[in-house]
N, C-alpha and C positions, 0 to 999 in steps of 0.2 A: 382575548384574555381568557384564561382558564377560570373555572368556577371554584367555589369554596370546597367542593368535594374532590378536587384534584389530588392525586397521589403525590408523594414526595418526588418520585422520579419524573413525573410530568412537570411539576413546578420547576424543578432544577433544569430539565431540558429546555424549558421555556426561557429561563434566565440565561442559559448558556448561548442559545441561538440569538438572543438579543444583543450579544456582545460581538461586534464585527471583528473577525480574526482572519481575514483573507491573507493568504501567504504573499508577502511582498515580492518574492521571487517570481510569482505568477502575474501579479498585478501591482505595479509600482506604488499605487496609492494605498495598498492594503496595510492594515494596522499590525499584522502579525500577531504574536502570542502574548505581548506584554500585558495588555489589559485583561484578557481572559485568564492569563496566568496568575495575576493578582487576585482575581475573583476565586479561582480554584484554591490557591494557597490559603486565603482567608477562610474558605469553607472547610478545608482540611483542619486548620487550626481550631476553628470553632467546634468541629466534630471530635477533637481530642487526638488527632493523628500527629505523628512526628512529620515534620515538613522539611524538605530540602529542595533547593533550586539548582538545576543543572543548566548552565548557560554558556556553552562554548562560543556562541556568537552573541555579542552584546545586544540586548533588546529582544532576543529570541529565546526566552526561557522554556525549559520543561520543568514541570512541578511533580515531585514524588512525595506521596503521602503514605506513611507506613502505620499499620495497625500492628503493634508489637505483640507477639505471642509470649507464652510463659517460658518457652525454650524447649529444645529437643525435637521439634517437629519440622516437617518440610515447609518451605516457603512458596508463596504463589504471587505472581505478578499479573495484574489486570492492566492491559495496555490499551490506550486510546489516544488519538491525536486531537489537538486543539485547533490546528489550522484548517482553513477551508480553501476551496477554489474561489474564483471571482463570482460575482452575482449574475453576470451575463445579462439576460433580458428580464430578470425577475423584478416584480413590483414589490417595493418595501421588503427586501430580503431579510432585514434584521428586525422586523416587527413580527414576531412569531404569532401564529394564529392556531388555536386549538378548536378543531371542528370535526364532527363525525368520527370521533375516536382517533384523530390524527393530529400531529403538530406539524405545521407547515413553516418553512423558512430555510434560508441557506444554512447548510450544516446540520439540519435536523436529523437526517439519516446518516450523513457522512461527516463527522460521526459524533455529534454532541449528545445525541440520545444515548449512544453506547457509553460515552464518558459519564453521563449522569447515572446510568445504571451501575457502572463500576463504582462510582463514588458512594451511592446509596447502599450497594451491597457490602462494601467495606465497612461502612458505618454500622450496619446490622451485625457484622462479624464481631465487632468490639465486645459485645456482651456474651459471646459464646464460649469464652475460656479456651481458645485454641492454643495448641503448643507452638505452631509455626507462625511466622509473620505473613501478613497479607499486605501487599503494597499496590497502590494505584499509580501508574506512570502516565501522567497527562503530558504527552510529548509534542514537541514542535516539529514542523517541516516535513511531515509525512508526505505531503502532496508534491514535494520536489525531490529533495536529496536524503531525507530521513536522518539528518544529523541529530535530531532529538533522541530517537531511540538508540542510535549508535553511541551517543555520549552517555545515556542513562545506563546502558548495559556494561559500560566500562566501570561504573561505580557500584551498580546494584546487580548482584547475581542471585537468582532465585532457583528453586528446584523445579519449578514449572511455571508456565505462563499461558494466559488466554489473551489473544489479540481479539478485541471486541468489535472488529469491523462488522458491518451489517451482512448477515448470512441468511436472512429469512428464517431464523430459528433452526438452521441446519448446522451440522457439525463439519467444519471444513478442516481437513487434515493435509491438504496439498494445494499448491498454487504454482502457476507457471512463472518463469523468469523471463528476462529479456536481455538482449545484447544490442547496443547501438554501434553500428559500424559505418565507416566512410570508405568508399572506393573512389580512387582518383585516376583519371587518364590524363596523359600529357601530350600536347601537340606542339606545333610551331606556329607562332603568330606571323601572319603575312597579309598583305593586301589581297582582298578577294579576287582581284584580277590576275593574281600570280599563283595559280594552283601548283606550279612546280616547286615553289618555295614553301607553301603553307602545308601544315598537317592539322586536320580537323579533330580536335580532342573530343568534341561532342559526338561526332559520327563514330569514333572509335569506342565510345561507351555503349553503342547500340548492341553489339554482340554480347556484352556482359549483362545488359538488361534483359535480353532474351534468355540468357542462362539463368537469371534470377527468377523469371517466371517459371521456367522448367524445374528449378530447384524447389520452389514452393509446391508445385504439382507433385513432385516425388515425395516431399515431406507429408503431404496430405494423404498419400497412399501407404505410408509406413505403418509399423505395428502400433505405435502410440502407447499411451499410458492409461491404465484402467480408469482413473478419475479425471485425468486432464486431457485425454485425447492426444492429438498430434501437435507437433511444433509447426511453425509457419514463418514465412519471411515476406517482406514487401519493401518496395522503395518508398521512401517518405518525402525526401526533398532532392531537387537536382538544381545545380547551378553551373554556369560556364559561359564563356565568351564575354566580349566587351562591346561589340557593335555589329551592325548588319554587314559591314563591308570588310570585316577582318576575320581571318581564320582563327578559331579559338585555341588558345595555348593550354587551356586547362578545362576539365569538366570533373565535377565531384557529385557523387550520389550518396545521400545519407540513407541508411538501410536499418530497418528494425527486424531482428530475429527473435521471435517468441520461442522460449525453450521449455522443455520438460526435463525431469530428472534424467541424468545421463548426458545431457547437452550443456555446453557452457561457451564462454567466450573463445576459448582455444579452438573448439570444434567449429564454431561459427566462422572464425577467421580462416580456418583451413578450407571451409566451403567457398568463401569468397576468393581465396587464392587459387582454388581449383577452377573457378569460373574464368579468372584471368588467364590461366594456362590454356583453357579451351579456346578462348578468344585469340590467343597467340597462334593457334594452329592456322587461322585464316590471316592473321596479321603478325608475322614473325617479329617485326620491329616495334610491336606495341610496348609503350612505356606506361605501366600501370602499377598501382600499389593499393593495399588494403590495410586498415588499422581498426582496432577496437577503441571506441570513444568512451563507452560506459557499459558496465555489466551489472545486472542484478540477478542473482542465482534463483532458480526454482527451489521449492521447499516441500518436504513431505515428512510426516511423522507416521511411524508404523501403526497399523490398525490395532495391534494388541499392546501398544505402549500404555503403561499405567496412567499417564495423564489423559490420553484419549479415552481410556475406559472410565476414568473418574468423571470426566465431563459428560460422556455419553450416559452414564448412570444418573448424574445430576439432572440432565435434560429429560430423561425418561421419567424421573420422579416428579419433576416440575411440570412437564407438559402432559403427562399421562399417556405418552406414546414414545416410540423410538424416534430420535432425531436422525434424519437422513444424512448419511455420510457423503460428502461432496468434495470435489476439487474445483478451483476457480481459475479463470484465465488471466486475471489481473494479478499484479504483484502487490505484496503488502509487507509490513515490518516483521511479520512472522518469520520471514527468511532470515532476518538478522538475528533474532533470538534463537532460532534453531541452530544457526551456524555458530553461535556463541556457546552452544552446549546447554541451552535452556529449553527443554522439550516444550513445544508450543502447538496448540491448535487454535482455531478461530471459531468464535460463536458470537452472534449478535442478532439484533432485532430485524423486524420486517419493515418494508416501506418501498418507496420508489423515488427516482429522480436525482441520484448522485450526479453532480456536475450539470444537471439539466435546469431548465427554467422553472419547473415546478418540482419541489422536493418536499417529501413528508416522511414521517416515521409513525408507525403504529404504536399507540400508547399501551395497549394490552401486551404487545410483544416486549416492550421495555420492562413492564412489570414481571413478565416471565423471565427475562434475562437477569433481573435482580435475584430472583429465586434460584436460577441455575448457578449463578456465580457464588451465592451463599452456600448452596449445597456442595458445589465443587470444592470450595474452601474447607468446608467441614471434612470432606473426604480426604483431601490432599494434605491438609495442615494438621489434622488430628485434633483431639480434644483431651485435655488433662482430666485426671480423676478428681 
């Protein structure tokens, strides 16, 4: 339990961590966002925000709280997700503990601390007399399909956004994307004693898998991106065959291609089709195909964009130093907002243990985030006379 001297953002983070909100598409027993959404909506109401619920899937709400400006200024969205991954091997994952300047518990870093910082910052903004609106989007389902942010930005369009994912108090303006693909080879089922009749689909995948390893090697030797480095590719899952004594009629490999700006699902599919054509040089009768299953685009905001400059200045003032500009290898909802024409960077607190068995967020960094978000709102949303 926290002591009586705890800051508002510490107390709020503690309250949010105590609400189990595991994404049910990851863990069937997970409660999802209904309970935490009710808590956030009530908090917004008590703080004097305008509150709207966006719920494209019943029982999986996103909650949007708006601090309305006087009019004529730019608007800012602070985006944070309410869902978490499963608790894994954590002991008492939803009984938060404040110790040694940290809050421990599932979701403390990813990303209930960030949500709390966004909520407290917007509350502080209410008394500043800004011209533009500041909204907090507490979204559902970021850990799986991001239908929360997708639905929110259909209804709420702002002039700028900060995705408050944990960045260790660094300014993130780029992240990688990914493409999930499936490559399938076809054979002919036959009894294992009849090699003249059977065609081994698993064996025919071998040449393609060798090509996959070589493709990854070539990608790692490429020019790359200044903040994100190089793309990569790997096999993730493989399946095929039905029993020991039968030639397999089908083999399928599921592949993940991590992408940088300039790479996408179409280019990744062409790479897989090229591997199949190379394999056909040795096996002219090879029957094989490739398809894209899911694509999430990489994202980048220009270094001199006004949103990036405003957040960088806010961080400089709040931290007393320049925030390091970074790119990250993982995907986040920033790609959705940028693609929708809402210029977005990411900035969030410090800590460790996203998706791990020990997860914590640094309390001082949460307080710094509150200050950065308030200063960014003042810069971006303007102040009336």
